[in-house]
N, C-alpha and C positions, 0 to 999 in steps of 0.2 A: 341163450336166454337173455332177454333185455334187462336193463337196470331196473325198470319198473316192476318186472316180474320177480327179479332177484330179491327185491326188498319187500315182497309180499309178506304180510304179517299174520293174515287170518284167512281161513276158509280154503275151499278147494282151489287148486291152481288151474283155472279153467280157460286160460288164454294162450297156452303153449301148444306145441305140436302134438303132445299126447292127447289133448282133447280132439284134435282133428283126426288122429288115428282111431279114437273111440268111435267117431261117427262111421268110419269105415267098417268097424266091427258090427255096428247096428245093421247096415245095409238096407233094411226095410224102407221102401219108397214112401209109404204112408207116414211112418214115423219121422223120416227126414223132412217130409213136406210140412208136417205139423210143427216141427222145431223151427223151420224157416218162417212159418206164419207167426209163431210166438215171438221170434226176433223182429218181425216186421211191425207188429201191432203194440208191443209193450215197450215202454221206456227202458232203455238198457241201464243196468247198474252192476256194480261190482258184486261178486260172490254169488250171483244167480243168473247172469247172462253171459254166454249162452247156456241153456238148460241141458241136462244130461240125457233125458229120455221123456217120453210121454206116458203118463200113468192112466190106467183104466180102473183099477180097483185096489183095495187093501184089505187085509184080514190078519189078525194075530200079529206075527212079527214080519209079515210079508207085504211088499209092494209089488203089484203086477202091472206090466206095461201093456200097451194096446195090441201087442203081438203075443201076449201070454207069458212072457218071461217074468220070473219071480226073483225079487231081491230080498234077502234077509236084511232088514233095515236096522243098522247100528248107529243111526243118526237121529232121524225122526223129528228134527227141530225141538227135541226134548218135550214133545207133547204125548208121547206114546208109552208112558209108564205101564199102563194096563192093557197094552196091545191095541191094534187098530180094530175098529168096528166091534168093540167089546159088546156082546149081546146085552149084558146087564145095563150098560149105559144107554145103548140105542133104544131099548124098551122103555126106559124111564123118560127119555126125551120124546119119544112118540106119544106116550101117555100125556105129557105136559102140553104138547102141541095141540091136542084136542081140547085142552082146558083153558090155558092162558099162555100163549106163545110170546106175548110182549106186555111189559108193564110200564106205563108212562112214569116219568121220573117223579112226579108229584105224589105218587102212590108207592106203597110197599106191597109185598106179596109173601106168602108163606114160605116158598122155597128160599127166598133171599134171607129171611129171618132165620130159618133153620140152618142155612149154610154159615151165617155169621156165628150162630151159637156153636156149631160144630167146630169151626176153626178155633175159636177161643177156648173150647174145651180141650183141644189138642195141644195148646200152648201153655206155658207156665207163667207164674207170677201175675202181674197186672196187665198183661197183653190182652186187652179186653175190648178195644174199639176198632171197628172194621170199616173199610170203604172198598167197594168193588169198582172195577173198571173193565173196559172191553179188551185190554191187552197189557202185557207186562211193561212196555214203555210208559204207558199212562200211569201205572202204579209207581214207577220211579219218579215221575213228575209230581204226583201227589205227595210222596214221601219228602221230596226236596222242599216243596212248598210248606208242608206241615212243619218241617224242621226250622224253617225261617221264622214261622209264627211262634213256635214254642220257645226258641232261643233268642229271637231278636237279632240273629246274625245271619248274613247271607253267604258267608264263605264256607266252603267244604273242602275236604281232602278225599282223594280217590287214588286208585292205583294205575300206573302205566299198564297198558295191555288189557285193561278191564273192559267189559262190555256191559252196558246197562240199558240198551235200547237205541233207537235210531232217530228219535225226535231231536230238535235242536238243544233242548235242555239236557236230554239224556246223553247225546254225544259230547256235550260240554263236560259232563261228569265222567264220561268214559275215557278210556286211554288208548283206543285203537285208531291208528292213523287212517285206515280205509274209510272211516265214517266222518273224519274231520277235514280231510284234505280238500282244498279248493272251495271250502264253504264260507270262509271269511270270519268276521267277529262272532265269537260264541258267548255264552253266558259268563259273566265275570265272576271272579272270586273262587276259582277252582285251583287248588294246589295238588299236584300229583307226586306220589312217592313210589319207590320200587316195590314190586310185589314180592312176597316171601317165596323163594325158590330154592329147592334142594339140589338142583342139577344145573351147574354153570350159570348161576345167578350173578347179579352185579356185586354182591358181597361175597367174600371168600367163604367157602363152605367150612363149617366147623360146628362143634356141638352147640355153640352159642350164636350161630348165624341167624336163627329165627328171632332171637332176642334183639339182635342188631337191627333187623327190619322193624321191629316194634319200637325200639328206642328212637329210630329215625322219625316215626310218627310223632312221638312226643316232642322231638326236636323242632319239627315244623310247627306244631301247635304252639309251642312256647315262642318261637321266633315270629310267627304270623300274628298271634295275639288275639284274634277275634274269629276263630273257627267255630262254626255251629254244629257241624256233623262230619262224620267219617263214613263214607259209603263204600262197601266192599262185598264181593262175593265170598260167602263163607268158605267155599271151595271153588277155585276158578274152573269153570266147566270146560272151556274150550280146549285147554291143554292139560287139564287135571293137575292143578297145583294145590297140594294139600298141606296147609299150615299145621304146625305142631300144637300140642296142648299148651306148651310154654308160650308160644306166640299169642294164642287167643287169651290166655289168662292175663298176659301183660297188656294186650290191647284193651281188654275190658277194664282193667285197672286204670289205664291212661285216660280213657274216655270218661269214666266216672270222676276221676280226679279233676279233670279240666272242664267238666260240664259240657262235653261234646257228645251229641247223640250218635249212637252206633246204629247205622242203618245197614241191615244185612239183605243183600240181594240173593234170594234163593229161587228166583223165577225158574231156572232150568233144572234145579237139583233137589227140590223138595219132593215130598210124597213118595218116599221109599227108595229113591235112586241110590242113596248111600247106605241103605240098610236101616235107617231110622226115618221117621216121618219127616223130620226137618234135620238138615245137616248140622246145625249148631248144637244139636243135642249130643253130638259126639264129644263136645269140648267143654261141657259143664259151664256154659255161659248163657246169657240171655240178652237179646238185642233190645234196643229201645223202639225200633220200628223194623218190621220184616216185610219184604216185598215178595209176592207170590204170583204165579201165572203159569203159562204154558200147559203143563200136565194137569193143572187144576180143572180144565175143561174136559178131561177124559179122552183127549185126542179127537174131539168132535167140535165142541163149542169154544169160541174165544171168550175167556174170562180171566181176570186177574184180581188181585186184592192187596191191600196193605192192612196190617194189624199193628196197632200202636198201644202204648201204655194208656191206662185210664186217665191219668193226669194230663194227657195231651189233648183231651177233648175240649179245646179252647178256641176252635176256629169256626164257631157257629155263624159268624158274620161274613165268612169267606167261602167262596165256592172252590173247594180243593179239586174236585173232579168234574161234577156236573155233566156227566156223559149221557147221551141219549139211551144207550144200552147199559146203564149203570147196574141196576138190579134185575138183570136178565133172568126171567124164570127158567128159560131153557139152559142157560149157562149154569145156573145154581143147581138145578136137578142133575145136570151132568156131573158137576163137582161132588155133590152128595153121593151119587151112585159110584163115582170113582173111589171115594173114601170108604164107602161100604165094601166095595170089592176088595180093596187092600186089606181091610180088617177081617172080613169073613173068609178070605182065602189065605190068611197068614203070610202075606207077601213079604213082610219085613224079614221074617225068619228065613224064607226061601232065598232072599237076596243075600243074606249073610252067608248062607251055605254056598251060593254061587260065587261069592267073593273069595272064599277059600279055594275053590276050584280054579278060578281065574288067576289067583296068585301063583299057584303051582305051575299052571300052564304058561303064563307069561314069563315067569322066571326061567322056565325051561327054554323058551324062545330066546330070551336074552343071552343065556349061556351058549346057545347054538349059533346065533348070528352076531358077528362082531359089529355089524352096522347098527345094532340097537345099543344106544347109549344109556338109556334109563327107562324103567317101567314104573308107573305110578298108578295106584288104583284104590278104590274103596267101593264097596257094594258092587253095582253094575255100572260103574263109571271108571274107565281105564284109559290111560294115555301111554302109548309106546313111542318114545322119542328117539329118533335116529340121530346118530353121532353128528354133531354140528358145532363148528367153530368158524372163525373168520375165513380160514383157509378151505374148509370143507363144506361151507354152507350150500354152494351150488350143487355139489354132489348129493348132499342129504335131501335137498328139495327134489332133485331128479329121482332119487330112490323112492321118496314118498309118493311121487306121481306114479311110478311104475307099480308100486304095491297097490295103490288105490284102484288103478284101472285094471290090473290083473284080477283083483277081487270083484270088481264090477262085472267083468267078463264071466266070472264063475258064480254070480248070484249073491254077492255080499256088498252092501253099501255102507260106507262110513264117511266121516268128515276128516279132512286134513287141517290141522291148526298150526299156526306159527310157521307154516311152510314145511315143517319136518316132524310133526307130531301126529301119529295115527290115533284119533280119538274114537273110542268104542263105547257106545251107550245103547245097548239093545233094550227092547221092551222087557219089563220085569217079569213078564209071563213066559219068557223064553224057556224051553225045556232043556234039560242037560244034553239030550241028543242033538238039538239044534245048536246049542252053544259049542259042542264038540265039533260039529260039522263046520261051523263058521271059523273056528280056530284052525282047522285043517286047511280051509281055503286061504286064510291069512298066511299060514306057514308056507304053503306052496308059492304064494306071491312073494314072500320074503326070499325064498330060494331063487326066484327069477331075478329079483332086484340085486341079489348078491353076486350074480354071475359077472 
């Protein structure tokens, strides 16, 4: 393994011999030809080139390739909360296409107004002002701009290893090297601090370790002196880092004390993924601005949003977003249909039941396989971290590759994060039978990696 691959911090490890071996498994000439065409015509980029397979259709929890092979999708780029091609959402979009498929920015439309009303009704306090955007990265951009206007300060604090999108301002705020390397000067005024971690984090594990992470936030705020916002994922999606209640209570106190806006990025984890509509609702706190996206469009339409406090409605003379597809009627009806589906089918209660099942099963796997160092999960968001330290990192990365490709061979797709974390986030509509089958596939792959 090269040094470049050894230091990979995020995403599938798709440049090693295991990827080449995967193409040998595919064998199909048409698929391999299409993959070659993809590599020929698209600009290459980390984390997606070369591609794994060529898809033809999707439905429920499944992706189907052009040869008819089905994968249970435990990744889905976090858009698939209510499953692929959800009939309720597809029907609503088709109806809207016959009426008003596009709304010029100088006008509003009923679906946009109804979605704004719906989002604010689901949130607490004075989170009452909404802006829509065509993607999550753009919602981060709007939130950062609004924070500057509200506070009069341009400096922010974020976490190392965080992901907030791929635009220049978003990678400036984010903490992942893959998105910043070789880019050159970024947005000034960003200070990064360690993320709260319960397994082999930078601070020694103890009952007070989460407080230490929070106290470091205050330390930087006081030393820097002119911080306007703290942007953070409520729960880090990629490798499933779940801060404690103590951490969040302290962070909220610190931000309030120092007049620092708390911007929560829930783009990949809102709308039931954690068993609540929004992840922050687990911690009895309230953000100043929340960023939403991905699953908001029901796995069909690209749409994102920010929701901010009523008192932050002070940017009337500035174009915070100004996107061509800002108040997309199609995106808004997809989002409304997604929220209706969650509520009408009691998805939140189902996810909490699935969480209990997942905890039992993943704890069993941890006891069975010494290569598993830690298991973290909430709702239907789970991370299985393979044992990894300076001496064993290459081994853990290799084991993670073996597990991922063994699962792919047997019809289960998921994401590898940080090089050694198996991240599992299936559609919330997954049945218990499907969930059991997926865990059986995973267990067999772990057996192979343990040999």
